[in-house]
N, C-alpha and C positions, 0 to 999 in steps of 0.2 A: 508617532508612527511615521509621519511624513519626514521628520528629521532622519530617522533610521533609514528609510528607503532612499532618500536623496543625498544625504551627506555622509553617512558612515561608509567608509570604503569596504569593498568586498575583499576577501583575502586573495592574495595572488594564487594562481593555479599551483597546486601541489602543497600549499600551506595547509596544515591540518585544520585549524579553526581560528577564528577571532572571537573574543568575548567582549560584549558591550554591557556594562552594568546599568540597569535601569531600576530605580527605586530599590526594592528589596530582592530583585531577581537579576539574573544574567541571561542575556540572549546570545546564542552561539550562531555564528555564520561559518560556512565552510565552502570550499570550491574543490572539485575533483582535480587531480593532476592533469596537466595538459596532455600527457600521453595516455590518459584513461578517461576519455570523454563519456558522457552519459550514454549508455547503450541504446541503440535504436530497437524499438519493440514493434514488430510488424503484426500488430493485433488491431482490429477495428474497435477502438474504444467507444465509438458511437453506439455500438450494440448494447454495451452495458448501460448507457444512459437511456436507451430506448426501453430497457427492461426494468430499470430502477430509477426513481427520481433522485435528484441530487442529495436530498436529505438522507435517503436510505443508503446511497453509495457512501456518503460520509460516515454514517452509522456503522456500516460493515467494515469500512477501512479502519475506523477507530477500534472496533472489536479485534480486528486482525493485528493492529499495532500493539494492542494490549495482550496478544497471544491468547485470546479467548476462542472457544469453539464456535464455529460458524456453520450453519446448515443452510444450503441453498436448495430450493425445491422448484422443479419445473417439469412440465410434461414433454418438453423438447430437449432431449439429451445433448444435442449439438450446441444449443444456446447455453445450457448448464455448464458444460466444459469450457466453452469460450469465455463466459462471464467469470468463472472461477480463475482461469488463467489471467484474465485482465486484472482482476482484483489482486492476485499475487504480484503482478508486475507493477501495480500502483504502490506497492510497499517499498520500491527502490528508494534509497540504497539499502534498506533492510531486506531480509529474506525470510520467508516462512520456513521454520526449521522443525515443525512438528508434523504429525501425520496429515497427509493430504490425499483425499480420495475424491477425485472430481465427479465420479458417477458410482453410486452404490445401489445395487439391485435391491428391490423391496424385501426379498427374503433374507437379506443380510442386515436389515435395519436394527435388529437387537444389538448389533455391534456398536451402535451409537451410544449405548449405555455403559459400555466397557470403560473402566478407568484408564486414562492415558496420560 
């Protein structure tokens, strides 16, 4: 791992990817084009980590990356929406492409069982 981090060159900006074979697998590295830097997200990420511990943040991110359904529950609607937006931004460079409902009223909760 140290060899990869210190000695394997990063791809030049704009190059699609570099592949490094290690044992039976291949690790891919990529860099965004110089004219398309990583976008700035003006969200207070600290709020998410105040609501969820690191293990749960990683668990939810993993579920989102696998395109699984995720249900966030909170009595504070402002925190609920903010945390949902932060979790979606953590998927960068991927994007959530399925149904996204940041706040669902209780009387619409049967909709959660609908096939999607």
